[in-house]
Structure formats: C-alpha cells, structure tokens
N, C-alpha and C positions, 0 to 999 in steps of 0.2 A: 781540788781533790784532797780528801783526807786519806792518809795511808797509815796502816798499822802493820807491824811486823812482830813476829815472835819466834823464839827458838826453843826447842825442847830436846829431850834426849833422843827421840825417834823422828821428829818432824821439824822442818822449818816452814814457816808460813808467812804470807803477806796478804793483806786484805786492803781494798780500796773502796771508797764511797765517793761518788761524783754526782753533783746536782747541776743540771743544765737547764737554764730558763728557755722555754720554747715560745711562750707568749705571756701576756700579763697574768693569766690565770692558769698556766700550765708549766709544770716543771718535770723534767725527766730525771729519775733516780737510777744510777747504774752502780752495781756492786760487783766487785771482782774478788776472787779468792784463788790464791796459788799456794799449793802445798807441795813440799819436796820431802820425800822420805829419806831417812838416814839409815834405816835398818830393813831387814827382810820382813819383819812383822809389820812395819809401817807400809811397806809396798803392798802387802796383802790387804791391809785395811783400805788403802787408797784405791786398789783395784775393785774392792767391793763397793766403794762409793761411786766409782765410775759406772759400774753396772746399774746402780740405782739412781743415776744422775737425773733422769727425766722426772722421776717421782720426787726426789729431793728438791729439784728446781720448782716444781709445781707447789709443793708445801711451803717453800721459802717465799715464793711469789704471793701465795695466799696470806701469809703472815705479814709481809710488807704491806700489802694492800689494806689489811686490817689496821695496821699501825698508822698508815697514811690517812685512812678514813677517820680514825680517832683524833689525830692531830688536826685535821681539817675541821672536825666538829668542835673541838676545843677552841680553835681560832675563831670560828663563827660565833660561838657562845661568848667569848671574851669581847668581841667587837660589838655585840648587841647590848651589853651592859650588865 
C-alpha cells in the first residue's frame, strides 16, 4: 500500500492506494481518502462532499477506469514493438 498524508490550516488528510493481484491478468485497485476538519468552514465543505458522495465516487471511478484503460493500451503497444 502506498500512503500519502497532508496537513493544512483547515484540513488534515490521508490517502492510500492499494493494488491486489487477483489473477495473472487481473488486479484490483483500491483508493482510500480520509479528511479531518480543523475548522467550522472545513466541516461545512466536508458535509457538502458527503452529500455529493455518490456523484463524486462515480466521476472518480470513471476517471480511474479511463486511466487504467490508457495504461493497458500503452502496455500492449510497448509489447508489440
């Protein structure tokens, strides 16, 4: 697992990326994000993010899928010559 952490004036955050081999041609990518507010303003922002969580998760999943597809295409292109 690769972990990142950051501290700001209003938020503390930690993110993690984990790759798990499922089979010879399958890998599961897991991403975690934990944000902790330090101020009232940050609490309001995090509450807004919680309300939009389903939409944000869908957009994030779409972007990760796009990135994975691009990486896979580059890999296949490099192995062909």
